[in-house]
C-alpha positions as CSV (number, residue, x, y, z in Angstrom):
1,M,165.9,-88.6,-135.6
2,S,167.3,-88.7,-132.1
3,N,170.0,-91.1,-131.0
4,I,167.5,-93.0,-128.8
5,E,165.2,-93.6,-131.8
6,I,168.1,-94.8,-133.9
7,N,169.1,-97.2,-131.2
8,N,165.5,-98.5,-130.9
9,V,165.3,-99.1,-134.7
10,L,168.7,-100.9,-134.6
11,A,167.5,-103.1,-131.7
12,Q,164.3,-104.0,-133.7
13,M,166.4,-104.8,-136.8
14,R,168.7,-107.1,-134.7
15,A,165.6,-108.8,-133.2
16,M,164.2,-109.4,-136.6
17,S,167.5,-110.7,-137.9
18,S,167.7,-113.2,-135.0
19,Q,164.0,-114.2,-135.7
20,V,164.7,-114.8,-139.4
21,Q,167.8,-116.9,-138.5
22,G,165.7,-119.0,-136.1
23,I,163.0,-119.5,-138.7
24,E,165.5,-120.7,-141.3
25,T,167.1,-123.2,-139.1
26,A,164.1,-124.6,-137.1
27,P,162.1,-126.1,-140.0
28,M,165.1,-127.9,-141.4
29,A,166.0,-129.5,-138.1
30,T,162.4,-130.6,-137.1
31,N,160.7,-131.6,-140.4
32,K,162.7,-132.3,-143.5
33,T,159.6,-133.4,-145.6
34,K,157.5,-130.3,-145.3
35,D,155.9,-129.8,-148.7
36,F,156.1,-126.6,-150.8
37,S,152.4,-125.7,-150.6
38,S,152.4,-125.7,-146.8
39,M,155.5,-123.5,-146.7
40,L,154.0,-121.2,-149.3
41,S,150.8,-120.9,-147.3
42,E,152.6,-120.2,-144.1
43,S,154.6,-117.5,-145.8
44,I,151.6,-115.8,-147.2
45,E,149.8,-116.0,-143.8
46,A,152.9,-114.4,-142.2
47,V,152.9,-111.6,-144.8
48,N,149.2,-111.0,-144.2
49,K,149.7,-110.9,-140.5
50,T,152.6,-108.4,-140.9
51,Q,150.4,-106.2,-143.1
52,M,147.4,-106.4,-140.7
53,D,149.7,-105.5,-137.7
54,A,151.2,-102.6,-139.6
55,G,147.8,-101.3,-140.6
56,A,146.5,-101.6,-137.1
57,L,149.5,-99.8,-135.7
58,S,149.2,-97.0,-138.2
59,T,145.5,-96.5,-137.5
60,A,146.1,-96.5,-133.7
61,F,148.9,-94.0,-134.2
62,T,146.7,-91.8,-136.3
63,K,144.0,-91.9,-133.7
64,G,146.5,-91.3,-130.9
65,E,145.6,-94.6,-129.2
66,T,149.2,-95.9,-128.9
67,D,152.5,-94.8,-127.4
68,A,154.4,-96.0,-130.5
69,S,156.6,-93.4,-132.1
70,L,156.4,-92.4,-135.7
71,A,159.6,-94.3,-136.4
72,E,158.1,-97.5,-135.1
73,V,155.0,-97.0,-137.3
74,M,157.2,-96.3,-140.4
75,V,159.4,-99.3,-139.7
76,S,156.3,-101.5,-139.4
77,L,154.8,-100.2,-142.6
78,Q,158.2,-100.7,-144.4
79,K,158.4,-104.3,-143.1
80,A,154.9,-105.0,-144.5
81,S,155.8,-103.4,-147.8
82,M,159.0,-105.3,-148.2
83,S,157.4,-108.7,-147.3
84,F,154.6,-108.1,-149.8
85,Q,157.1,-107.1,-152.5
86,T,159.1,-110.3,-151.7
87,V,156.0,-112.4,-152.1
88,M,155.1,-110.7,-155.4
89,Q,158.6,-111.2,-156.8
90,T,158.6,-114.9,-155.7
91,R,155.3,-115.3,-157.4
92,N,156.6,-113.7,-160.6
93,K,159.6,-116.0,-160.6
94,L,157.4,-119.1,-160.1
95,V,155.1,-118.1,-163.0
96,D,158.2,-117.5,-165.2
97,A,159.6,-120.9,-164.3
98,Y,156.2,-122.5,-165.0
99,K,156.1,-120.9,-168.4
100,D,159.6,-122.1,-169.2
101,V,158.7,-125.7,-168.2
102,M,155.6,-125.5,-170.3
103,R,157.6,-124.3,-173.4
104,M,159.9,-127.3,-173.2
105,S,159.4,-129.9,-175.9
106,M,159.3,-133.5,-174.8
């Protein structure tokens, strides 16, 4: 990997970090009564969009229709994979919590 590619990847990571920080602070300031189901739906939609974008970029790269570098394609695919794994782990924890609540005796 060349120095320019590393700098591009670092710049993308910094941009993603600032986006995440903006996402975490904005909903709290604007709407404190947002329900869990709408937050979950928005998160799943965001993961789906990330996966669709990564798939489209990968296909375009394979066909030679984009100027994106291999590093950008790989970062995009890894972001999609990580976001999907996060959703799956969250789902697993929610199911475990539900099972624990159902086992409680009243």
